[in-house]
N, C-alpha and C positions, 0 to 999 in steps of 0.2 A: 476547890472552887471558892470557898470562903476566904482562903488566904489571898486568892487572886482578886477578889472583890475588895478586900481590905487594902491591898496594894494599889489598886486602881483609885480607891477613895483617897488614899494618902497623896497620890500623884495629882489628882484633881484639886485637892486642898492646897498643895504647894503651888500649882499652876494658876489658881484663882487670883492671888495678888498680882502676879505678873500680867495677867490679862487685864485686870482693872487698871493697872498702871499704864498699859499700852493704850487702852481706851481713853484714859484721862489725857494722854498726850495727843492722840489722834482726833478726838472729837472736836476740840477747838480748831484744828487745822482743816478738818472736813467742813466745819461750819463756815470758816473764812473762805475756802475755795468755792463752796456752794453759793455763798452770797456774792462773791466777786465775779466769778465766771459763769454762774448759773448752771453748773454741771450737777447731774443727779449723783446720788451717793455711790452707785455702782461705777459710774464714770470716774469719779474721784478715786475709787479703789484701783481702777485700771491704770490711772495716771501714776498713782503711788507705786504700784507694782513695777511699771516701766522705769520710773525714776530709781527705785531700789535696785533693779537689775543693772542699770547703767552705772550706778555708784559702786555696786559690788564688783562689776567688771573692771572699772578703773582701779579700785582698791586691789583687786587680784593682780592686775598688771604691775602695779607699783611694788607690791609685796614680793612677787615672783622675780622681778628684776633685781631687787636688792638681795634676795636670797641667792639668786644665780651668781651675782658678783662675789658674795662670800664663799659660795661653793667652789668657784674656780680657784680660790686661794688655798683651799684645803687639799690635802693629799688623798682624801677619800674620794672614790669614784661613785659611790652610791648616791650622794647628795646631788651630784651633777645629773645622774640618770633620773632621779626622782623629780627634780625641777623640770627637766625636759619632758617627762611623761605628763606632768600636770599642766603644762603651759597652754595647750589647746583644748585638752579634754575638759578642764575645769570651766573654761569659758563656754564651751558648748553645753555643759550641764547647767550652768546658770541661765542661759537663754532658754533652754528647754523647760526648766522649772518655772521661769517667769511666764512662758507661754501657757503652760498647764494651769498655773494659778489664774491667769487671765481667763482661760476657758472655764475654770471652775466658777469664777465670779459671774461670767455671762450665763452659764447654765443655771446658777442660783437665781439670777434676775429674771430669766425667761422660763424658769421651771422646766428645764430640760433634764429630767431625771435619768434618762438613758445614758446621757453623756457623762453625768457624775458617777455612774456605776463603773465606767471604764477608766476614769482618771487616776484612781489610786494604783491599780496594777501597771498603768502606763508609767507613772512616776517611778515605780520600782524597776521596770524594764529599762527606762532611760538611765537610771542611776547605775544599774549593772553594766549597761553598754559603755557608759562613760568610764566606769572603773576598769572594764576590760581593755578599752582603748588606751587608757593611761598606763596600764600594766604592760601592754604590748610595746608601746613607745619606750617605756622605761627599760624593758629587756633588750630591745634593739640598740638603744643608746649605750647601755652597759656593755653589750657585745662590741660595739665600735670602739669604746674606750679601752677595753681589755686587749683588743688586737692591736690598736695603735694608741698607747698611753700618751697623754699630753706631756710636754716637757715640764720638768720640775717635780714630777711624781716619782716615787720609788717603786712603782708597780712594774713587774716584769711583763713583757708582752706575751700574750697567750697565742697559741697556734690558731690560725684562722679557721681551720677545719674543725677543731675541737670546740672553739667558741661558737661556730655556726651550728654545730650539732646540739649543744646545750641550749642555745637560744631557741632553736626550732622546737625542741622538746618542751621547754617552759611555755612557749607561746601556745603550743597545742594543748597543754594542760589548762592554761587560762581559758582558752576557747571552750574546752569541754566543760569545765566547772561553771563558767558563766552561762553556757547553754543549758545545763541542768537546772541552775538556779532560775533562769527565765521560764523554763517549762514548769517548774514548781509554782512560781508566782502566777502563771496563767492557769493553774488548776489542773495540770497534767500530773498523773500519779507516776512518781519516779520508779516505784517497784514494778509497775507494768512496763515501763520503758526498759528497765534492766532485764526483766524477764524476756521481753521481745528481743533484746540484744543477744541474750544467751541462746535462744532458740534459732533466731535468724542469723546468728553469726556463722553457723555451719554452712548455710546456703550462700551467704555472702562470701565466705572463704572459698567455696568451690567456684563461684562465679567470677571472683576477682583474684584468682590464684596468681596470675601474672603480676598484678599490681602489688599483691602482698610479697611476692618474690622480690620485686624491686625494692620494696620498703625494707625487707630484711637484708637485702644486698647493701643498701645504704647504711643500715645499722652495723653490718660487719666491716664496711669500709671505715666507719668512724671508730670501731673498736681496734681493728688490726692496723689501720693507718698505713696501707701500702703507698699511698700518695696523699698529698694535701693540695689545697688551692695554691696555684702558682708553680707547681712542679711540672717538669717536662716528662711525659710518660709515653710509652709506646708498647705495642704488643706484637710479638713475633707470630702469634696465631691469627690475628685479625689485622686489617689495615687501619690501625688506630695509632696515631702519633700526633702530639701537640701539647699545648699547655693547658692545664686544668684551670677553668675559670669558676666553676661552681659545682658543688656536690649536693644535689637535691635528694628528696626522699624517693623519687621515682627515676630520675635520669641524672647523669653527670654531663655537664657541658664542657667540651674540650675545644679549644681554638687551634686549628691546624696551622702549619707554617705558611700556608697560602692565604691565611686570614679568613678561612671559612669555619663557621661553627659546626661542631660535630656533637650530636646528642646520643649518648650511649646509655641504654637501660642498665641500672645497677646490677641486675641479676646476671648480666654478661660477665662481670668481673669475678663471679664465683666459679666460672668454668674456663677461663683463659689465663695465660701467663702474662703478667704485667711487668715491664721493665721500667725502672725509674732512674734515668741517667742523671737527674738533678742531685742525687745523693752519692755520686761517685766522688772518690777522693782525689783522683788525678785523671789526666788524659794521656793516652799512650801514643808514641810515635814508633811505628814498626815499618821500616822501609828496606828493600833489597836493592843493591847497587852493583853493577857489573863493570869490571875493568878489562882491558884488552889482554890477550895472551902475551903480548910483547912486554907488558908491565908486571909480569909475575914476580920479578925480583923486588918490586916496590910495595908489594902487598903488606908485608910485616911492618915496615916503617909507617905506612899509611894508617894501619890499624892503631898503632901506638899514638900517632898524632891526633886521630879522631877521639881516642879515649881521653887524652889530655884536654882536648877542647871541650868535651862534654863534662869533664870533671870540674872545669872552671866556669861553666855556664851558669848564670844567675837564675835562669828560669827552669832549670832542670832539677827535679827532686833527687837529691843525692842519697836519700834514705831508701829509695826504691831500686829495683833491679836495673842494671845497665849492662848491655851486651853489645860488643862490637867484634865480630869474628868472621873469618873467611869460611864459607859454608860448602861450596861445591864448584865443580868444573861444568860450566854451562855449555850449551851448543856453540855459542860465539863469545862467551865472556867468562871471567873468573868472578864469581858472585860472593859478596859479603853482605851482612845485614846489620842494621842499627836498631836496637831495642831499648827504649827509655820512657820515662814518665815525666810530664811537665808538672809544675807546681799548681798552675791554674786549671780550673775546670770550665772557664768561660770559652765558648765556642769560637768567638772572633779572635780573642787573644791567643788561643791555642794555635790557630793557623798562622798567626804572625810568628810565633815561636818556632813552629815547624819550618816555615820558610827560612828563617834565620839559620837554623841548624843545617838544613840541606845546602844552603849557599856556602856555609863555612866548610862543609864536607867537600863541595866542589872545588873550593879554593885550595884545600889541602891536597887534593888529587893533582891539581895543576902544579902546585909547588914542588911536588915530587916527580915532575916530568912524566906524569901518567895521564891517561885519558879514559873517559867513560866509554865503554864498548858500545858499538852499534851493530845491529843484525847484518851479517854479510856471509859470503861464500868464497872459497878459494878452489880453483881448478888446477890440478897437477897433470902434466903431460909426460908420458914415458920417454919420448925423444925430444931433444932440444930443438926448437924452431928458430930459423934465421930468416933474414930478409930475402936472401937469395933463394932459399928453399921455398919461401912463400911465393916469390915471383915465378919460379919454375912450375910450382903447383898451379898457379893461376893460369900460365900459358897452356899447360896440359889440359886444364879444364876447358879453356876457350877452344883449343883445337878439337877436343872430343865433342864439344857441343856443335862445332861447324860440321864435322863428319856426320853427326846425328842428323843435322838439318839437311845435308845433301842426300843422305840415304832416304830420308822421308820424302824429299822432292822426287827422287828416282822412282820410289814405289808409287807415288801419286801419278807420274807420267805413264808408267806401265799399266796402271789400272785404267787410265783414260784411253790408251791404245786398245786394250782388250775390249773396252766398252764400245769403241768405234767399229772394230772388226765385227763384233757380234751384231751390231746394228746393220752393217752392209750385207752380211750373210742372210739375215732375216729378210731384207728387201729383195735380194736375188731370188730366194725361194718363193717369195710371194709373186714375183713377175712370172717365173716358170710355171707356177700353178695356174696363173691366169691364161697363158698361151695354150696350155694343154686343154683347158676347158673350152676355149674358143674353137680349136681344131675339131674337137669331138662334135660340137654343135654344127659345124659346117659340113662335115661328112654325113651326118644324119639327114640334113636338109637336101643334099644333092643326089641321093640314091634314087633309081627309077624302078618301076615294077617289072618283074621277069617271070618266065614260065617255070613250071616245076622242074623241067629238065635242065634248065640253066642254073638251078640253085647251087650246084657245085662250083661252077665257074665264078659265080658272084661271091661265094664264100671265100674262094682263093684270092680274089682281088682285094678283099677288104684289108688284109695286113699291109699290102703295098701302099694302099691309100693312107693308112694310118702312119706307116713309116715315113712316107713323103711329108705328111703333115708334121 
């Protein structure tokens, strides 16, 4: 404690001459301004603070501009990043400090003791925030310079994915450290914060396990590097295919080939297979072509000509496997296949090369008086057919069809006759039944009463009357 007091006393003793010198310079200026413009002392102080801020800002612009010009000429990238980080953050810090000094002058003049109590920690917080902003800008600028070095430097370009991962990690560290420093300046106990973090970390881990899984998934992507920004990736397990645009801490943004953004959580990549066609060495041409069976004698020379053509092709990789062979007897063709690799991996150029190769193969086939087979069928008859035979068969067929039609008409006429006869018979029977019914009713109505002795004679006459009827 005594040592601290002695140090403080020595500091005050060294600072006293400087303060006296400042007062010696400022007192005549204050007196002149007060007499000329009629401003009070605190107003003069505000004007001086504003003038000092403007002068310092102009000085800062001039100095940083000159330093930036020298930094561009150097091969070092750190000075460029440092100037870029200080360019705006330093200006903001100057204006904030000027405003806080002005508030301090006003609080002293009007005895605002409560405001003066908060000005000192506010200055510390503003300084820390300006420092954090400058650091973050410097880190991002350095990342951009390392991924795309300016011309004239000997620095090798860094992988964009690795540079992005390191940049994000450094920025996160800056934010955490500045946040802890701000909490300490505001009077918050860091030990309590750390203890709360240790106890509450378990609950947070269970509540945000999906988020943590994505963060660790991003960490594994940066370590294993199955793909990087700009790669074409696809997954046979999921409908994922496109160009990687960004690898974040939670999701990876992929631009599909129809220009739609696809956001994939990083934890997905830990459980699926990912194919990276961007890292292929060559592209493969594998085609099967069929010739007619009539061209069987030309297969061997065609194979030789195609091999010679591929051996002299500039876009075919001669160090890779090349196969041109007859493979099988197909249903309607004699099949051979072409198997080779191109030098390029570009998708558009590959199809141009493939088209050129297939057209050359077609020309070779035609040069050997052969043709590409088309699907077809052949019918074989046991007996030879002639035109006379065909005419006789056609006549027999027409005669047979005429007989069939006559027989059908005859059967139709017979059915009509039978139907007419049946109808006439039914009409005759109906008329006979009607006559019998009428005779019976007439005999009943004409009979007269008789004696009991005459009953026998009446009975005998009845059949004759019926028979006459």
